[in-house]
PDB file of N, H, CA, C and O in Angstrom:
ATOM      1  N   MET A   1      26.221  21.065   3.970  1.00  0.00           N
ATOM      2  CA  MET A   1      25.638  19.751   3.726  1.00  0.00           C
ATOM      3  C   MET A   1      25.174  19.173   5.060  1.00  0.00           C
ATOM      4  O   MET A   1      25.922  19.158   6.038  1.00  0.00           O
ATOM      5  N   SER A   2      23.950  18.706   5.084  1.00  0.00           N
ATOM      6  H   SER A   2      23.343  18.718   4.290  1.00  0.00           H
ATOM      7  CA  SER A   2      23.420  18.148   6.320  1.00  0.00           C
ATOM      8  C   SER A   2      23.524  16.634   6.308  1.00  0.00           C
ATOM      9  O   SER A   2      23.808  16.032   5.272  1.00  0.00           O
ATOM     10  N   ALA A   3      23.294  16.021   7.459  1.00  0.00           N
ATOM     11  H   ALA A   3      23.063  16.510   8.300  1.00  0.00           H
ATOM     12  CA  ALA A   3      23.333  14.559   7.554  1.00  0.00           C
ATOM     13  C   ALA A   3      22.294  13.938   6.627  1.00  0.00           C
ATOM     14  O   ALA A   3      22.537  12.874   6.057  1.00  0.00           O
ATOM     15  N   GLY A   4      21.139  14.584   6.468  1.00  0.00           N
ATOM     16  H   GLY A   4      20.941  15.448   6.931  1.00  0.00           H
ATOM     17  CA  GLY A   4      20.103  14.070   5.567  1.00  0.00           C
ATOM     18  C   GLY A   4      20.578  14.007   4.132  1.00  0.00           C
ATOM     19  O   GLY A   4      20.230  13.078   3.404  1.00  0.00           O
ATOM     20  N   ASP A   5      21.370  14.987   3.713  1.00  0.00           N
ATOM     21  H   ASP A   5      21.652  15.742   4.305  1.00  0.00           H
ATOM     22  CA  ASP A   5      21.900  14.983   2.348  1.00  0.00           C
ATOM     23  C   ASP A   5      22.835  13.802   2.126  1.00  0.00           C
ATOM     24  O   ASP A   5      22.839  13.202   1.051  1.00  0.00           O
ATOM     25  N   ILE A   6      23.611  13.475   3.122  1.00  0.00           N
ATOM     26  H   ILE A   6      23.608  13.962   3.995  1.00  0.00           H
ATOM     27  CA  ILE A   6      24.548  12.366   2.999  1.00  0.00           C
ATOM     28  C   ILE A   6      23.784  11.044   2.863  1.00  0.00           C
ATOM     29  O   ILE A   6      24.116  10.218   2.013  1.00  0.00           O
ATOM     30  N   VAL A   7      22.776  10.851   3.689  1.00  0.00           N
ATOM     31  H   VAL A   7      22.507  11.522   4.380  1.00  0.00           H
ATOM     32  CA  VAL A   7      21.999   9.611   3.640  1.00  0.00           C
ATOM     33  C   VAL A   7      21.294   9.499   2.302  1.00  0.00           C
ATOM     34  O   VAL A   7      21.332   8.441   1.673  1.00  0.00           O
ATOM     35  N   LEU A   8      20.647  10.577   1.852  1.00  0.00           N
ATOM     36  H   LEU A   8      20.617  11.436   2.363  1.00  0.00           H
ATOM     37  CA  LEU A   8      19.920  10.519   0.590  1.00  0.00           C
ATOM     38  C   LEU A   8      20.841  10.337  -0.603  1.00  0.00           C
ATOM     39  O   LEU A   8      20.441   9.738  -1.601  1.00  0.00           O
ATOM     40  N   SER A   9      22.045  10.832  -0.522  1.00  0.00           N
ATOM     41  H   SER A   9      22.370  11.319   0.289  1.00  0.00           H
ATOM     42  CA  SER A   9      22.955  10.665  -1.651  1.00  0.00           C
ATOM     43  C   SER A   9      23.379   9.209  -1.817  1.00  0.00           C
ATOM     44  O   SER A   9      23.879   8.824  -2.874  1.00  0.00           O
ATOM     45  N   ARG A  10      23.183   8.408  -0.792  1.00  0.00           N
ATOM     46  H   ARG A  10      22.776   8.721   0.067  1.00  0.00           H
ATOM     47  CA  ARG A  10      23.552   6.992  -0.854  1.00  0.00           C
ATOM     48  C   ARG A  10      22.344   6.072  -0.952  1.00  0.00           C
ATOM     49  O   ARG A  10      22.490   4.850  -0.980  1.00  0.00           O
ATOM     50  N   ALA A  11      21.170   6.648  -1.003  1.00  0.00           N
ATOM     51  H   ALA A  11      21.052   7.640  -0.980  1.00  0.00           H
ATOM     52  CA  ALA A  11      19.945   5.844  -1.041  1.00  0.00           C
ATOM     53  C   ALA A  11      19.797   5.164  -2.397  1.00  0.00           C
ATOM     54  O   ALA A  11      20.156   5.725  -3.433  1.00  0.00           O
ATOM     55  N   ALA A  12      19.266   3.956  -2.370  1.00  0.00           N
ATOM     56  H   ALA A  12      18.975   3.500  -1.528  1.00  0.00           H
ATOM     57  CA  ALA A  12      18.986   3.237  -3.605  1.00  0.00           C
ATOM     58  C   ALA A  12      17.777   3.868  -4.293  1.00  0.00           C
ATOM     59  O   ALA A  12      16.895   4.431  -3.645  1.00  0.00           O
ATOM     60  N   VAL A  13      17.758   3.762  -5.593  1.00  0.00           N
ATOM     61  H   VAL A  13      18.474   3.304  -6.120  1.00  0.00           H
ATOM     62  CA  VAL A  13      16.615   4.264  -6.356  1.00  0.00           C
ATOM     63  C   VAL A  13      15.552   3.177  -6.393  1.00  0.00           C
ATOM     64  O   VAL A  13      15.845   2.013  -6.666  1.00  0.00           O
ATOM     65  N   ILE A  14      14.316   3.570  -6.116  1.00  0.00           N
ATOM     66  H   ILE A  14      14.078   4.516  -5.894  1.00  0.00           H
ATOM     67  CA  ILE A  14      13.224   2.610  -6.200  1.00  0.00           C
ATOM     68  C   ILE A  14      12.167   3.155  -7.155  1.00  0.00           C
ATOM     69  O   ILE A  14      11.993   4.367  -7.279  1.00  0.00           O
ATOM     70  N   GLU A  15      11.486   2.272  -7.810  1.00  0.00           N
ATOM     71  H   GLU A  15      11.628   1.287  -7.710  1.00  0.00           H
ATOM     72  CA  GLU A  15      10.393   2.659  -8.681  1.00  0.00           C
ATOM     73  C   GLU A  15       9.133   1.994  -8.169  1.00  0.00           C
ATOM     74  O   GLU A  15       9.114   0.791  -7.906  1.00  0.00           O
ATOM     75  N   THR A  16       8.084   2.783  -8.031  1.00  0.00           N
ATOM     76  H   THR A  16       8.100   3.759  -8.245  1.00  0.00           H
ATOM     77  CA  THR A  16       6.817   2.222  -7.578  1.00  0.00           C
ATOM     78  C   THR A  16       6.033   1.704  -8.776  1.00  0.00           C
ATOM     79  O   THR A  16       6.160   2.212  -9.890  1.00  0.00           O
ATOM     80  N   GLN A  17       5.235   0.700  -8.528  1.00  0.00           N
ATOM     81  H   GLN A  17       5.132   0.287  -7.623  1.00  0.00           H
ATOM     82  CA  GLN A  17       4.380   0.136  -9.560  1.00  0.00           C
ATOM     83  C   GLN A  17       2.991  -0.040  -8.987  1.00  0.00           C
ATOM     84  O   GLN A  17       2.815  -0.233  -7.784  1.00  0.00           O
ATOM     85  N   ALA A  18       2.019   0.029  -9.857  1.00  0.00           N
ATOM     86  H   ALA A  18       2.162   0.186 -10.834  1.00  0.00           H
ATOM     87  CA  ALA A  18       0.645  -0.188  -9.430  1.00  0.00           C
ATOM     88  C   ALA A  18       0.479  -1.629  -8.948  1.00  0.00           C
ATOM     89  O   ALA A  18       1.109  -2.551  -9.466  1.00  0.00           O
ATOM     90  N   VAL A  19      -0.376  -1.799  -7.953  1.00  0.00           N
ATOM     91  H   VAL A  19      -0.888  -1.050  -7.532  1.00  0.00           H
ATOM     92  CA  VAL A  19      -0.660  -3.122  -7.405  1.00  0.00           C
ATOM     93  C   VAL A  19      -2.150  -3.375  -7.587  1.00  0.00           C
ATOM     94  O   VAL A  19      -2.970  -2.506  -7.288  1.00  0.00           O
ATOM     95  N   ASP A  20      -2.499  -4.548  -8.070  1.00  0.00           N
ATOM     96  H   ASP A  20      -1.833  -5.253  -8.312  1.00  0.00           H
ATOM     97  CA  ASP A  20      -3.891  -4.916  -8.261  1.00  0.00           C
ATOM     98  C   ASP A  20      -4.627  -4.897  -6.923  1.00  0.00           C
ATOM     99  O   ASP A  20      -4.114  -5.389  -5.918  1.00  0.00           O
ATOM    100  N   ILE A  21      -5.826  -4.329  -6.917  1.00  0.00           N
ATOM    101  H   ILE A  21      -6.243  -3.929  -7.733  1.00  0.00           H
ATOM    102  CA  ILE A  21      -6.607  -4.206  -5.680  1.00  0.00           C
ATOM    103  C   ILE A  21      -6.843  -5.562  -5.023  1.00  0.00           C
ATOM    104  O   ILE A  21      -6.749  -5.684  -3.802  1.00  0.00           O
ATOM    105  N   GLU A  22      -7.143  -6.558  -5.808  1.00  0.00           N
ATOM    106  H   GLU A  22      -7.220  -6.459  -6.800  1.00  0.00           H
ATOM    107  CA  GLU A  22      -7.399  -7.876  -5.227  1.00  0.00           C
ATOM    108  C   GLU A  22      -6.142  -8.442  -4.558  1.00  0.00           C
ATOM    109  O   GLU A  22      -6.246  -9.148  -3.555  1.00  0.00           O
ATOM    110  N   HIS A  23      -4.976  -8.147  -5.091  1.00  0.00           N
ATOM    111  H   HIS A  23      -4.891  -7.573  -5.906  1.00  0.00           H
ATOM    112  CA  HIS A  23      -3.733  -8.583  -4.438  1.00  0.00           C
ATOM    113  C   HIS A  23      -3.540  -7.862  -3.104  1.00  0.00           C
ATOM    114  O   HIS A  23      -3.093  -8.456  -2.123  1.00  0.00           O
ATOM    115  N   VAL A  24      -3.881  -6.586  -3.086  1.00  0.00           N
ATOM    116  H   VAL A  24      -4.244  -6.104  -3.883  1.00  0.00           H
ATOM    117  CA  VAL A  24      -3.799  -5.811  -1.838  1.00  0.00           C
ATOM    118  C   VAL A  24      -4.726  -6.415  -0.793  1.00  0.00           C
ATOM    119  O   VAL A  24      -4.348  -6.571   0.368  1.00  0.00           O
ATOM    120  N   ILE A  25      -5.941  -6.753  -1.211  1.00  0.00           N
ATOM    121  H   ILE A  25      -6.249  -6.626  -2.154  1.00  0.00           H
ATOM    122  CA  ILE A  25      -6.920  -7.313  -0.284  1.00  0.00           C
ATOM    123  C   ILE A  25      -6.445  -8.656   0.266  1.00  0.00           C
ATOM    124  O   ILE A  25      -6.592  -8.924   1.458  1.00  0.00           O
ATOM    125  N   VAL A  26      -5.886  -9.487  -0.581  1.00  0.00           N
ATOM    126  H   VAL A  26      -5.766  -9.269  -1.550  1.00  0.00           H
ATOM    127  CA  VAL A  26      -5.348 -10.774  -0.108  1.00  0.00           C
ATOM    128  C   VAL A  26      -4.250 -10.530   0.922  1.00  0.00           C
ATOM    129  O   VAL A  26      -4.224 -11.174   1.970  1.00  0.00           O
ATOM    130  N   PHE A  27      -3.343  -9.598   0.623  1.00  0.00           N
ATOM    131  H   PHE A  27      -3.364  -9.075  -0.229  1.00  0.00           H
ATOM    132  CA  PHE A  27      -2.246  -9.305   1.543  1.00  0.00           C
ATOM    133  C   PHE A  27      -2.764  -8.777   2.876  1.00  0.00           C
ATOM    134  O   PHE A  27      -2.298  -9.194   3.936  1.00  0.00           O
ATOM    135  N   LEU A  28      -3.731  -7.858   2.822  1.00  0.00           N
ATOM    136  H   LEU A  28      -4.109  -7.520   1.961  1.00  0.00           H
ATOM    137  CA  LEU A  28      -4.251  -7.258   4.050  1.00  0.00           C
ATOM    138  C   LEU A  28      -5.212  -8.165   4.810  1.00  0.00           C
ATOM    139  O   LEU A  28      -5.620  -7.841   5.925  1.00  0.00           O
ATOM    140  N   SER A  29      -5.574  -9.290   4.217  1.00  0.00           N
ATOM    141  H   SER A  29      -5.243  -9.553   3.311  1.00  0.00           H
ATOM    142  CA  SER A  29      -6.492 -10.232   4.873  1.00  0.00           C
ATOM    143  C   SER A  29      -5.786 -11.142   5.866  1.00  0.00           C
ATOM    144  O   SER A  29      -6.433 -11.963   6.516  1.00  0.00           O
ATOM    145  N   GLU A  30      -4.499 -11.014   5.990  1.00  0.00           N
ATOM    146  H   GLU A  30      -3.974 -10.347   5.462  1.00  0.00           H
ATOM    147  CA  GLU A  30      -3.742 -11.809   6.957  1.00  0.00           C
ATOM    148  C   GLU A  30      -3.392 -10.957   8.162  1.00  0.00           C
ATOM    149  O   GLU A  30      -3.039  -9.791   7.987  1.00  0.00           O
ATOM    150  N   PRO A  31      -3.469 -11.456   9.316  1.00  0.00           N
ATOM    151  CA  PRO A  31      -4.010 -12.749   9.721  1.00  0.00           C
ATOM    152  C   PRO A  31      -5.530 -12.770   9.491  1.00  0.00           C
ATOM    153  O   PRO A  31      -6.164 -11.718   9.402  1.00  0.00           O
ATOM    154  N   PRO A  32      -6.098 -13.961   9.399  1.00  0.00           N
ATOM    155  CA  PRO A  32      -7.538 -14.079   9.129  1.00  0.00           C
ATOM    156  C   PRO A  32      -8.418 -13.241  10.057  1.00  0.00           C
ATOM    157  O   PRO A  32      -9.482 -12.778   9.647  1.00  0.00           O
ATOM    158  N   SER A  33      -7.995 -13.047  11.272  1.00  0.00           N
ATOM    159  H   SER A  33      -7.130 -13.423  11.606  1.00  0.00           H
ATOM    160  CA  SER A  33      -8.788 -12.240  12.209  1.00  0.00           C
ATOM    161  C   SER A  33      -8.894 -10.782  11.763  1.00  0.00           C
ATOM    162  O   SER A  33      -9.793 -10.068  12.206  1.00  0.00           O
ATOM    163  N   ALA A  34      -8.000 -10.338  10.901  1.00  0.00           N
ATOM    164  H   ALA A  34      -7.270 -10.919  10.541  1.00  0.00           H
ATOM    165  CA  ALA A  34      -8.014  -8.949  10.435  1.00  0.00           C
ATOM    166  C   ALA A  34      -9.047  -8.727   9.336  1.00  0.00           C
ATOM    167  O   ALA A  34      -9.484  -7.597   9.118  1.00  0.00           O
ATOM    168  N   ARG A  35      -9.435  -9.776   8.654  1.00  0.00           N
ATOM    169  H   ARG A  35      -9.081 -10.694   8.832  1.00  0.00           H
ATOM    170  CA  ARG A  35     -10.321  -9.623   7.497  1.00  0.00           C
ATOM    171  C   ARG A  35     -11.644  -8.950   7.864  1.00  0.00           C
ATOM    172  O   ARG A  35     -12.077  -8.033   7.166  1.00  0.00           O
ATOM    173  N   THR A  36     -12.274  -9.374   8.912  1.00  0.00           N
ATOM    174  H   THR A  36     -11.922 -10.118   9.479  1.00  0.00           H
ATOM    175  CA  THR A  36     -13.556  -8.790   9.309  1.00  0.00           C
ATOM    176  C   THR A  36     -13.398  -7.311   9.620  1.00  0.00           C
ATOM    177  O   THR A  36     -14.229  -6.498   9.215  1.00  0.00           O
ATOM    178  N   ARG A  37     -12.366  -6.968  10.318  1.00  0.00           N
ATOM    179  H   ARG A  37     -11.692  -7.628  10.647  1.00  0.00           H
ATOM    180  CA  ARG A  37     -12.129  -5.579  10.702  1.00  0.00           C
ATOM    181  C   ARG A  37     -11.848  -4.698   9.482  1.00  0.00           C
ATOM    182  O   ARG A  37     -12.195  -3.517   9.474  1.00  0.00           O
ATOM    183  N   ARG A  38     -11.223  -5.270   8.460  1.00  0.00           N
ATOM    184  H   ARG A  38     -10.941  -6.229   8.466  1.00  0.00           H
ATOM    185  CA  ARG A  38     -10.837  -4.492   7.283  1.00  0.00           C
ATOM    186  C   ARG A  38     -11.836  -4.578   6.135  1.00  0.00           C
ATOM    187  O   ARG A  38     -11.642  -3.940   5.100  1.00  0.00           O
ATOM    188  N   GLU A  39     -12.883  -5.343   6.301  1.00  0.00           N
ATOM    189  H   GLU A  39     -13.041  -5.860   7.142  1.00  0.00           H
ATOM    190  CA  GLU A  39     -13.861  -5.513   5.227  1.00  0.00           C
ATOM    191  C   GLU A  39     -14.429  -4.182   4.713  1.00  0.00           C
ATOM    192  O   GLU A  39     -14.602  -4.048   3.501  1.00  0.00           O
ATOM    193  N   PRO A  40     -14.728  -3.196   5.563  1.00  0.00           N
ATOM    194  CA  PRO A  40     -15.197  -1.903   5.027  1.00  0.00           C
ATOM    195  C   PRO A  40     -14.184  -1.252   4.075  1.00  0.00           C
ATOM    196  O   PRO A  40     -14.566  -0.635   3.081  1.00  0.00           O
ATOM    197  N   VAL A  41     -12.921  -1.391   4.382  1.00  0.00           N
ATOM    198  H   VAL A  41     -12.610  -1.892   5.190  1.00  0.00           H
ATOM    199  CA  VAL A  41     -11.880  -0.846   3.509  1.00  0.00           C
ATOM    200  C   VAL A  41     -11.869  -1.610   2.186  1.00  0.00           C
ATOM    201  O   VAL A  41     -11.743  -1.005   1.122  1.00  0.00           O
ATOM    202  N   PHE A  42     -11.997  -2.916   2.247  1.00  0.00           N
ATOM    203  H   PHE A  42     -12.100  -3.408   3.112  1.00  0.00           H
ATOM    204  CA  PHE A  42     -12.015  -3.729   1.029  1.00  0.00           C
ATOM    205  C   PHE A  42     -13.188  -3.346   0.136  1.00  0.00           C
ATOM    206  O   PHE A  42     -13.034  -3.232  -1.080  1.00  0.00           O
ATOM    207  N   ARG A  43     -14.357  -3.147   0.734  1.00  0.00           N
ATOM    208  H   ARG A  43     -14.482  -3.239   1.722  1.00  0.00           H
ATOM    209  CA  ARG A  43     -15.539  -2.730  -0.041  1.00  0.00           C
ATOM    210  C   ARG A  43     -15.290  -1.376  -0.703  1.00  0.00           C
ATOM    211  O   ARG A  43     -15.636  -1.167  -1.866  1.00  0.00           O
ATOM    212  N   TYR A  44     -14.685  -0.460   0.057  1.00  0.00           N
ATOM    213  H   TYR A  44     -14.405  -0.630   1.002  1.00  0.00           H
ATOM    214  CA  TYR A  44     -14.385   0.860  -0.493  1.00  0.00           C
ATOM    215  C   TYR A  44     -13.417   0.741  -1.673  1.00  0.00           C
ATOM    216  O   TYR A  44     -13.636   1.353  -2.719  1.00  0.00           O
ATOM    217  N   LEU A  45     -12.372  -0.025  -1.513  1.00  0.00           N
ATOM    218  H   LEU A  45     -12.193  -0.522  -0.663  1.00  0.00           H
ATOM    219  CA  LEU A  45     -11.398  -0.188  -2.592  1.00  0.00           C
ATOM    220  C   LEU A  45     -12.045  -0.764  -3.848  1.00  0.00           C
ATOM    221  O   LEU A  45     -11.770  -0.310  -4.958  1.00  0.00           O
ATOM    222  N   ARG A  46     -12.893  -1.752  -3.670  1.00  0.00           N
ATOM    223  H   ARG A  46     -13.117  -2.120  -2.768  1.00  0.00           H
ATOM    224  CA  ARG A  46     -13.550  -2.363  -4.827  1.00  0.00           C
ATOM    225  C   ARG A  46     -14.512  -1.384  -5.506  1.00  0.00           C
ATOM    226  O   ARG A  46     -14.646  -1.400  -6.729  1.00  0.00           O
ATOM    227  N   ALA A  47     -15.174  -0.541  -4.731  1.00  0.00           N
ATOM    228  H   ALA A  47     -15.065  -0.528  -3.737  1.00  0.00           H
ATOM    229  CA  ALA A  47     -16.144   0.396  -5.280  1.00  0.00           C
ATOM    230  C   ALA A  47     -15.485   1.641  -5.891  1.00  0.00           C
ATOM    231  O   ALA A  47     -16.089   2.315  -6.726  1.00  0.00           O
ATOM    232  N   HIS A  48     -14.260   1.944  -5.479  1.00  0.00           N
ATOM    233  H   HIS A  48     -13.769   1.396  -4.800  1.00  0.00           H
ATOM    234  CA  HIS A  48     -13.569   3.155  -5.933  1.00  0.00           C
ATOM    235  C   HIS A  48     -12.185   2.800  -6.482  1.00  0.00           C
ATOM    236  O   HIS A  48     -11.161   3.237  -5.958  1.00  0.00           O
ATOM    237  N   ARG A  49     -12.182   2.019  -7.522  1.00  0.00           N
ATOM    238  H   ARG A  49     -13.015   1.664  -7.948  1.00  0.00           H
ATOM    239  CA  ARG A  49     -10.908   1.513  -8.083  1.00  0.00           C
ATOM    240  C   ARG A  49      -9.972   2.596  -8.577  1.00  0.00           C
ATOM    241  O   ARG A  49      -8.775   2.350  -8.727  1.00  0.00           O
ATOM    242  N   ASP A  50     -10.483   3.783  -8.831  1.00  0.00           N
ATOM    243  H   ASP A  50     -11.456   3.983  -8.709  1.00  0.00           H
ATOM    244  CA  ASP A  50      -9.646   4.900  -9.257  1.00  0.00           C
ATOM    245  C   ASP A  50      -9.493   5.958  -8.174  1.00  0.00           C
ATOM    246  O   ASP A  50      -8.995   7.053  -8.436  1.00  0.00           O
ATOM    247  N   GLY A  51      -9.922   5.633  -6.960  1.00  0.00           N
ATOM    248  H   GLY A  51     -10.327   4.743  -6.747  1.00  0.00           H
ATOM    249  CA  GLY A  51      -9.874   6.586  -5.859  1.00  0.00           C
ATOM    250  C   GLY A  51      -8.476   6.738  -5.285  1.00  0.00           C
ATOM    251  O   GLY A  51      -7.543   6.061  -5.719  1.00  0.00           O
ATOM    252  N   PRO A  52      -8.331   7.621  -4.314  1.00  0.00           N
ATOM    253  CA  PRO A  52      -7.016   7.904  -3.734  1.00  0.00           C
ATOM    254  C   PRO A  52      -6.383   6.700  -3.016  1.00  0.00           C
ATOM    255  O   PRO A  52      -5.158   6.620  -2.922  1.00  0.00           O
ATOM    256  N   LEU A  53      -7.186   5.781  -2.518  1.00  0.00           N
ATOM    257  H   LEU A  53      -8.181   5.846  -2.594  1.00  0.00           H
ATOM    258  CA  LEU A  53      -6.624   4.593  -1.862  1.00  0.00           C
ATOM    259  C   LEU A  53      -6.247   3.508  -2.862  1.00  0.00           C
ATOM    260  O   LEU A  53      -5.504   2.581  -2.541  1.00  0.00           O
ATOM    261  N   ALA A  54      -6.763   3.636  -4.062  1.00  0.00           N
ATOM    262  H   ALA A  54      -7.366   4.389  -4.323  1.00  0.00           H
ATOM    263  CA  ALA A  54      -6.489   2.620  -5.087  1.00  0.00           C
ATOM    264  C   ALA A  54      -5.137   2.812  -5.610  1.00  0.00           C
ATOM    265  O   ALA A  54      -4.701   2.063  -6.485  1.00  0.00           O
TER     266      ALA A  54
END
């Protein structure tokens, strides 16, 4: 048994859920100075709602 096995045996179970793209964009728009820099990513997400980043 390795140290990794011990840590994982005590890890909490988490379940992932889908997140609405617009909520992601709002979250990533902070701080406001980041919005301009991330706008290409936002456009991509909106245009490819079923893509790998969505």
